[in-house]
C-alpha positions as CSV (number, residue, x, y, z in Angstrom):
1,M,84.9,-180.3,186.1
2,A,86.6,-177.0,185.5
3,R,87.1,-175.5,182.3
4,A,90.7,-175.4,181.0
5,A,92.1,-172.0,180.7
6,T,91.8,-170.2,177.5
7,T,95.6,-169.9,177.3
8,S,96.1,-173.8,177.7
9,D,95.6,-174.9,174.1
10,V,94.7,-173.7,170.6
11,F,91.4,-175.1,170.7
12,N,90.2,-173.2,173.8
13,A,91.9,-169.9,172.4
14,I,90.1,-170.1,168.8
15,A,86.8,-170.8,170.7
16,E,86.4,-167.1,171.1
17,P,85.0,-165.4,168.0
18,R,87.0,-162.1,168.5
19,R,90.1,-164.3,168.4
20,R,89.1,-166.1,165.2
21,Q,88.5,-162.7,163.5
22,I,92.0,-161.5,164.7
23,L,93.4,-164.5,163.1
24,V,91.4,-163.9,159.6
25,L,92.6,-160.2,159.8
26,L,96.1,-161.4,160.2
27,R,96.0,-163.7,157.2
28,E,96.4,-160.6,155.1
29,G,99.6,-159.6,156.7
30,E,101.1,-158.0,160.0
31,R,99.0,-155.2,161.7
32,P,99.5,-153.0,164.7
33,V,97.1,-153.4,167.8
34,T,95.6,-150.0,166.9
35,E,94.5,-151.0,163.5
36,L,93.1,-154.4,164.8
37,S,91.2,-152.6,167.6
38,H,89.7,-150.4,164.9
39,E,88.8,-153.3,162.7
40,L,87.2,-155.1,165.6
41,D,85.6,-152.1,167.2
42,L,87.1,-153.1,170.3
43,P,89.1,-151.1,172.8
44,Q,92.8,-151.4,172.5
45,P,93.3,-153.2,176.1
46,G,90.7,-155.7,175.0
47,T,92.3,-156.4,171.7
48,S,95.7,-156.8,173.5
49,K,94.3,-159.4,175.8
50,H,93.1,-161.4,173.0
51,L,96.4,-161.2,171.4
52,R,98.2,-162.3,174.4
53,V,96.2,-165.4,174.4
54,L,96.8,-166.1,170.9
55,R,100.5,-165.5,171.4
56,D,100.7,-167.7,174.3
57,V,99.4,-170.6,172.3
58,G,101.6,-170.1,169.4
59,L,99.1,-168.5,167.0
60,V,100.4,-165.1,166.8
61,R,104.1,-163.5,166.9
62,D,104.8,-159.9,167.5
63,R,107.7,-157.6,166.9
64,R,108.5,-154.1,167.7
65,D,108.3,-151.6,164.8
66,G,109.2,-148.2,166.2
67,K,106.9,-147.3,169.0
68,Q,104.3,-149.8,167.7
69,R,104.1,-153.4,168.4
70,V,103.0,-155.4,165.3
71,Y,101.4,-158.7,165.2
72,G,101.4,-161.3,162.7
73,L,99.9,-164.8,162.1
74,D,101.8,-168.0,163.0
75,A,99.6,-170.6,161.2
76,R,101.8,-173.4,162.3
77,G,100.0,-173.1,165.6
78,L,96.8,-174.3,163.7
79,K,98.4,-177.6,162.8
80,A,96.6,-179.6,165.8
81,V,93.3,-178.1,164.6
82,H,93.9,-178.9,160.9
83,E,94.9,-182.5,161.8
84,W,91.8,-182.8,164.1
85,T,89.3,-181.5,161.5
86,G,90.9,-183.7,158.7
87,G,89.6,-186.7,160.5
88,F,86.1,-185.6,159.5
89,E,87.0,-185.1,155.8
90,Q,85.8,-188.6,154.7
91,F,82.6,-187.9,156.7
92,W,81.9,-184.8,154.8
93,S,82.9,-186.2,151.4
94,E,80.5,-189.2,151.7
95,S,77.8,-186.9,152.9
96,F,78.2,-184.6,149.9
97,E,78.5,-187.7,147.6
98,R,75.1,-189.1,149.1
99,L,73.5,-185.4,148.7
100,D,74.6,-185.4,145.0
101,A,73.3,-188.8,144.3
102,Y,69.9,-187.8,145.8
103,V,69.9,-184.5,143.7
104,Q,70.5,-186.7,140.5
105,E,67.8,-188.8,141.5
106,L,65.2,-186.0,142.0
107,K,66.3,-184.7,138.5
108,H,65.9,-188.0,136.8
109,E,62.4,-188.6,138.4
110,R,61.6,-184.9,137.3
111,Q,62.5,-185.6,133.5
112,E,60.4,-188.9,133.8
113,E,57.4,-186.7,134.6
């Protein structure tokens, strides 16, 4: 089965580590592509390609600022990811509760020694 294009949905777009790095950088505010390229240690054309994918799936917006194009985060696009991962919250909560119970049991056993 052919893999879906990375521009088809948010999940495929954020599967690439550099794109996740871009999103982290943009949490701090808007940045021009040159600054993002420098932070990523990636040539500007490569950074622009990643930004295009992120823009196409609705995670990044851009605007002109003089001669530069400035990019900003549009976190609304992460709603699908948030909703999907939220389904695992109960699993993690229960796992941490079991771990805490086990640690408490070990502490109790040590105190009895």
